[in-house]
C-alpha positions in Angstrom: 110.6 87.6 27.6 110.1 90.2 24.9 110.0 88.1 21.7 112.2 90.4 19.6 115.0 90.2 22.1 114.6 86.4 22.3 114.8 86.3 18.5 118.2 88.1 18.7 119.5 85.7 21.4 118.4 82.6 19.6 119.0 83.7 16.0 115.4 82.7 14.9 112.1 84.5 14.3 109.8 83.3 17.0 107.1 85.8 16.2 106.8 84.6 12.6 105.6 81.2 14.0 102.7 82.9 15.7 99.4 84.2 14.2 99.3 88.0 14.1 103.0 88.2 15.0 102.5 88.0 18.8 103.3 85.2 21.2 100.2 83.2 22.1 101.9 80.0 23.3 104.4 79.2 26.0 107.6 78.0 24.4 111.0 77.1 25.7 114.4 77.2 23.9 117.9 76.2 25.0 121.2 77.7 24.0 124.7 77.1 25.3 126.7 80.1 26.5 130.3 79.7 27.8 129.7 76.0 27.9 126.6 76.2 30.1 123.0 75.6 29.0 120.5 78.4 29.4 116.8 77.7 28.8 114.5 80.6 28.0 110.7 80.2 28.7 108.8 82.6 26.5 105.4 83.5 27.8 102.8 85.7 26.1 102.7 89.3 27.2 99.0 90.0 26.3 96.7 90.5 29.3 94.6 87.5 28.3 97.5 85.1 29.1 97.8 85.7 32.8 97.7 82.0 33.8 100.5 81.2 31.3 102.7 83.9 32.8 102.0 82.6 36.3 103.0 79.1 35.1 106.1 80.4 33.5 107.2 82.1 36.7 106.7 78.9 38.7 108.9 76.8 36.5 111.9 79.1 36.1 114.9 79.6 38.3 115.2 83.3 37.4 112.7 85.7 35.8 113.9 88.1 33.1 111.8 91.2 33.1 112.0 92.9 29.7 111.1 96.6 29.8 111.1 98.9 26.7 113.4 101.9 27.3 110.9 104.2 25.5 107.6 102.8 27.0 108.7 102.0 30.6 106.8 99.6 32.9 103.4 98.6 31.6 100.5 97.0 33.6 101.5 93.5 32.3 105.0 94.2 33.5 103.7 94.9 37.0 101.7 91.7 36.8 104.8 89.7 35.7 106.7 91.2 38.8 103.8 89.9 41.0 104.1 86.4 39.5 107.9 86.3 39.9 107.5 87.4 43.6 104.8 84.8 44.2 107.1 82.1 42.7 110.0 83.5 44.9 112.5 83.6 42.1 115.2 86.2 41.5 114.4 89.0 39.0 116.8 90.3 36.3 115.6 93.4 34.6 116.5 93.9 30.9 115.9 97.4 29.5 115.5 96.8 25.8 115.4 99.3 22.8 118.3 101.3 24.1 119.0 102.2 20.4 115.7 104.1 19.9 115.7 108.0 20.1 113.2 108.1 23.0 115.1 105.7 25.3 114.9 106.9 28.9 116.6 104.3 31.2 116.5 106.7 34.2 112.7 106.8 34.0 112.6 102.9 34.0 115.0 103.0 37.1 112.5 105.2 38.9 109.6 102.9 38.0 111.5 99.9 39.1 112.3 101.5 42.5 108.6 102.4 42.8 107.8 98.6 42.4 110.4 97.7 45.1 113.0 96.6 42.5 115.9 98.8 43.4 118.7 98.5 40.8 122.2 97.6 41.9 123.5 100.9 40.5 121.2 102.6 43.0 122.4 100.5 45.9 119.8 97.8 45.6 120.0 94.1 44.7 118.2 93.9 41.4 120.5 93.4 38.4 119.7 95.6 35.4 121.1 95.0 31.9 120.7 97.5 29.0 120.1 95.8 25.6 119.0 96.4 22.1 117.3 93.6 20.1 118.2 95.5 16.9 121.9 96.0 17.4 122.7 93.1 19.8 124.0 95.5 22.4 124.1 94.0 25.9 123.1 90.4 24.8 126.3 88.8 26.1 126.1 90.8 29.3 122.6 89.5 29.9 123.7 85.9 29.4 126.7 86.4 31.6 124.4 87.9 34.3 122.1 84.9 34.1 125.0 82.5 34.6 126.2 84.6 37.5 122.8 84.5 39.2 122.7 80.7 38.7 126.1 80.4 40.4 125.2 82.7 43.3 122.0 80.7 43.9 123.9 77.4 43.5 121.5 76.1 40.8 123.1 72.7 40.3 121.4 69.3 39.9 122.5 65.7 39.4 122.4 64.8 35.6 122.8 61.0 36.4 119.5 60.5 38.1 116.1 59.7 36.5 114.7 62.7 34.7 112.0 65.0 36.2 110.7 68.3 35.1 107.6 70.1 33.9 105.4 70.0 30.8 105.1 73.5 29.4 102.5 72.7 26.7 101.2 69.8 24.6 99.3 69.4 21.3 98.3 66.7 18.9 99.9 66.6 15.5 98.7 64.5 12.6 101.1 61.6 11.9 103.0 62.2 15.1 100.3 62.0 17.8 100.8 63.8 21.1 103.8 66.2 21.1 104.7 67.7 24.5 107.2 70.4 25.2 109.1 69.2 28.3 111.6 71.2 30.4 114.0 68.9 32.1 114.8 70.2 35.5 116.6 67.2 37.1 118.4 64.2 35.7 118.7 63.2 32.0 115.7 62.3 29.8 116.5 59.6 27.1 114.6 58.0 24.2 113.0 54.9 25.4 112.3 56.1 29.0 109.0 55.4 30.5 107.4 58.7 31.6 104.3 59.7 33.6 103.1 63.3 33.4 99.9 64.1 35.4 97.3 61.7 33.9 99.3 61.0 30.8 101.9 58.2 30.4 104.0 56.7 27.6 107.4 55.8 26.4 109.6 58.5 24.8 109.6 57.6 21.1 111.5 60.7 19.9 112.9 64.0 21.0 113.6 67.2 19.2 115.6 70.2 20.1 113.1 73.1 20.4 115.4 75.6 18.8 116.6 73.9 15.6 114.1 71.0 15.6 117.0 68.5 15.4 116.5 65.0 16.7 118.3 64.2 19.9 118.7 61.0 22.0 118.9 62.6 25.4 118.3 65.9 27.2 120.0 66.9 30.4 119.1 69.4 33.1 117.9 72.9 31.9 117.1 71.6 28.4 113.8 71.9 26.6 112.7 69.3 24.1 109.7 68.3 22.1 108.7 64.7 23.0 106.4 62.2 21.4 105.0 59.0 22.9 102.4 60.0 25.3 99.0 58.3 25.2 97.1 61.6 25.8 98.1 65.2 25.9 99.5 66.1 29.4 98.1 69.2 31.1 100.2 72.4 30.8 102.2 72.9 34.0 102.0 69.2 35.0 105.2 67.6 36.5 106.7 64.7 34.6 108.9 61.9 36.1 110.8 59.0 34.5 109.7 55.7 36.2 111.0 52.1 35.9 108.7 50.8 33.3 105.6 51.7 31.2 103.3 49.4 33.3 104.1 51.5 36.4 103.7 54.8 34.4 100.2 53.7 33.3 99.3 52.6 36.8 100.3 56.0 38.3 98.5 57.9 35.5 95.3 55.9 36.0 95.3 56.4 39.8 95.8 60.2 39.3 92.9 60.3 36.9 90.7 58.5 39.4 91.7 60.8 42.2 91.1 63.9 40.1 87.6 62.8 39.1 86.7 62.0 42.7 88.0 65.3 44.1 86.3 67.2 41.3 83.0 65.6 42.3 83.5 66.1 46.0 84.6 69.7 46.3 85.9 72.8 44.6 89.5 73.9 45.1 90.1 75.3 48.6 92.1 78.5 48.7 93.1 80.5 51.7 90.5 82.8 53.2 90.3 84.9 56.4 88.1 82.3 57.9 90.4 79.2 57.2 93.7 81.1 57.7 94.8 79.1 60.7 94.0 75.7 59.1 95.6 76.6 55.7 98.7 78.3 56.9 99.1 77.3 60.5 101.6 74.5 59.7 104.1 76.9 58.0 107.1 77.9 60.0 106.4 81.6 59.2 102.9 81.8 57.9 102.5 84.3 55.0 99.2 85.7 53.8 99.3 86.8 50.2 97.1 89.7 49.2 96.1 91.3 45.9 94.7 94.8 46.5 92.5 96.8 44.1 91.2 100.3 45.0 89.4 103.2 43.5 92.3 105.7 43.7 96.0 105.6 44.3 95.7 107.4 47.6 93.5 104.6 49.0 96.2 102.1 48.1 98.9 104.1 49.9 96.7 104.4 53.0 96.0 100.7 53.0 99.7 99.8 52.6 100.6 102.1 55.4 98.1 100.5 57.7 99.3 97.0 56.7 102.8 98.0 57.8 101.5 98.2 61.4 100.6 94.5 61.3 104.2 93.4 61.0 105.1 90.5 63.3 108.1 88.1 63.2 105.8 85.1 63.4 103.2 86.0 60.7 103.6 87.9 57.5 101.4 89.8 55.1 102.8 90.0 51.5 101.1 92.3 49.0 101.6 90.6 45.5 100.0 93.4 43.6 98.3 96.7 44.5 96.7 98.7 41.7 93.9 101.1 40.8 90.7 99.8 39.1 88.1 97.1 39.3 88.8 93.5 40.1 89.5 91.6 36.9 89.9 88.0 35.7 93.7 88.6 35.8 93.5 89.4 39.5 91.6 86.1 40.2 94.0 84.1 38.1 97.0 85.5 40.0 95.2 84.8 43.3 94.5 81.3 42.2 98.1 80.7 41.1 99.6 82.2 44.3 96.9 81.2 46.9 96.0 84.8 47.7 93.0 86.8 49.0 91.7 89.6 46.8 90.8 92.8 48.6 88.6 95.4 46.8 88.4 98.9 48.3 85.5 100.8 46.8 85.7 98.6 43.7 83.9 95.4 42.7 84.7 92.4 40.5 83.2 92.3 37.0 80.9 89.4 36.1 83.6 87.3 34.6 85.9 87.8 37.6 83.1 87.0 40.0 82.3 83.8 38.2 85.9 82.8 38.0 86.4 83.5 41.7 83.5 81.2 42.6 84.8 78.5 40.2 88.4 78.6 41.6 87.4 79.1 45.2 89.3 82.4 45.5 88.1 84.8 48.3 87.2 88.3 47.2 86.6 90.7 50.2 85.1 94.1 49.5 85.5 97.1 51.8 84.6 100.8 51.9 86.2 101.8 55.3 89.9 101.4 55.6 89.9 100.4 59.2 87.6 97.5 58.4 90.4 96.1 56.2 93.0 96.2 58.9 90.7 95.1 61.7 89.7 92.0 59.8 93.3 91.3 58.9 94.5 91.8 62.5 91.8 89.4 63.8 92.8 86.7 61.2 96.5 87.0 61.8 96.2 87.1 65.6 94.4 83.8 65.4 97.6 82.3 63.8 99.9 83.4 66.6 100.9 80.6 69.0 99.3 81.4 72.4 101.6 82.6 75.1 102.0 80.1 77.9 101.9 81.5 81.4 102.6 79.7 84.7 100.1 80.2 87.4 101.1 79.2 91.0 98.3 77.3 92.8 99.6 76.3 96.2 102.1 74.4 98.3 102.0 71.3 100.5 104.5 69.7 102.9 105.1 65.9 103.0 104.5 64.8 106.6 104.7 61.0 106.1 105.3 58.6 103.2 103.6 55.2 102.6 105.0 52.5 100.2 102.3 50.4 98.6 103.6 47.6 96.4 101.1 47.9 93.5 101.0 51.8 93.6 104.3 53.1 94.7 104.9 55.9 97.2 102.0 57.8 98.6 102.8 61.1 100.4 100.7 62.1 103.4 100.7 65.9 103.0 99.3 69.1 104.6 98.4 72.0 102.3 100.3 75.1 103.7 99.1 77.7 101.1 96.6 78.0 98.2 95.3 74.7 96.8 96.7 71.5 95.4 94.8 70.6 92.2 94.4 67.2 90.6 94.9 68.8 87.2 98.1 70.7 88.2 101.7 69.8 88.1 104.0 69.4 91.1 107.6 70.6 91.6 109.3 68.5 94.3 111.5 70.8 96.4 114.1 69.4 98.8 116.5 71.6 100.8 115.4 74.6 98.7 116.3 72.9 95.4 113.9 71.6 92.7 114.7 67.9 92.2 111.8 67.2 89.7 108.7 68.3 88.0 105.8 65.8 87.6 102.1 65.5 87.0 99.7 64.5 89.8 98.7 60.9 89.5 96.1 60.8 92.3 94.8 63.2 95.0 92.7 61.8 97.9 91.1 63.3 100.9 90.5 60.5 103.5 89.2 57.8 101.2 87.7 59.9 98.5 89.2 61.0 95.2 89.0 64.8 95.0 89.8 67.5 92.4 91.5 69.9 94.8 92.5 70.3 98.5 92.6 73.7 100.1 94.9 75.4 102.6 95.1 73.8 106.1 93.7 70.4 105.0 95.5 67.1 104.8 95.5 64.8 101.8 97.3 61.9 100.1 99.2 62.6 96.9 100.6 60.1 94.4 103.2 61.8 92.2 103.3 60.3 88.7 106.7 58.8 87.8 108.4 59.6 91.1 108.6 57.4 94.3 111.5 58.9 96.2 109.5 61.4 98.3 110.8 62.1 101.8 109.3 63.7 104.8 109.9 67.5 104.8 109.7 67.7 100.9 107.7 70.7 99.6 105.3 70.0 96.7 104.7 73.2 94.8 101.5 73.0 92.6 101.1 75.1 89.5 99.3 75.0 86.1 100.1 76.4 82.6 97.5 78.7 81.0 97.5 79.8 77.4 96.8 83.4 76.7 95.8 84.7 73.3 98.4 87.1 71.8 98.0 90.2 69.8 100.1 91.7 67.0 100.8 94.9 69.0 
């Protein structure tokens, strides 16, 4: 959130705590409004902190997008929209600085609509609140809107279970040791609890409210606290969990450290690519390929997006997280890393730092200079994810002339093929009096004394039907097989 607005909501000066007066750390603060706790996660807005913004979007239940009424939507704002979409959280737009002379909310509305965030006032589903950090205008309306969003999305958890949540950041302080900022998402965290967070473990020695730095003994759902007691600083974004005792916490942390070291030695992180698309996404109910598109001009982006619309299919999806003009940057790679996306560059290339980061993170960057190559490659990749269509192919029919009962085998049918072939690898429908009474595999197929793969029209054979012994003279055995046919998006 824009720090000045957060200062007004919290009644503190967040920016004064940061060097240079700009937010450079991820912080969380909890207030109570109408008897309900609301926790705000404040992430840096500078372009260098892309990964922090991605992490912030992933831990929140609702993203508040703060747009200055006089400046409109900036590149970092578009990036924040992409992170919120990747995290699949609802977005509330806050148009701040409504008190300044150059405020133009209509322009912001148009920019929001261009970014597929249609305000409710224009018939869409994006809540927009007008505020002023200077005068306090709209602050209560913003808080009420957040509580309404929470109610609509049924954001309720059990406070009586063991606490779990996420570590937003951690540092080491002289005299206090490791101090971690934890956001409790489930249950209630208490002093004395044994906690494991990533590869760190410990017993909660003390907790402080992040807003007024008062000591507290417990923290329920949706509350942010500063915690001491970890043996080492947890990683930012690591999940924490209260366990039964400190011995178990240490055991889990030690195992995780060993697994991380081993996996780091064995392989780099594996992100989705066009080549591994089926393996990476094939288990999802509706597989979704995330894309980040960079192009030389806006017209190229419009053309690519129009072509991508032709690839729509109910069983596979393409979701464009961000589409913008310019070279491929580190921010694009970090967003792709956070959202498991493929970066597409059209007539643009990644800079040296972006290329190095992509190799390190295992993010695929595909470069094109012909628009149809983009859609052709995508089409081939997505078609490989479609479940093949199963088609029934009729092979032949046979009539049962006699039946033989053999104690150790069951019923053997002496048949004559009256059309097509009977195949050992096919299935048989048993038809009696023009009604299908069963569908079974072929257990054995013999011609005289020899096992055979198939018997052709006009020849006699012996058939053992798997799992069915009630064959009668005059029954028709209809043989067929199922073939899988590759499907296309069209």
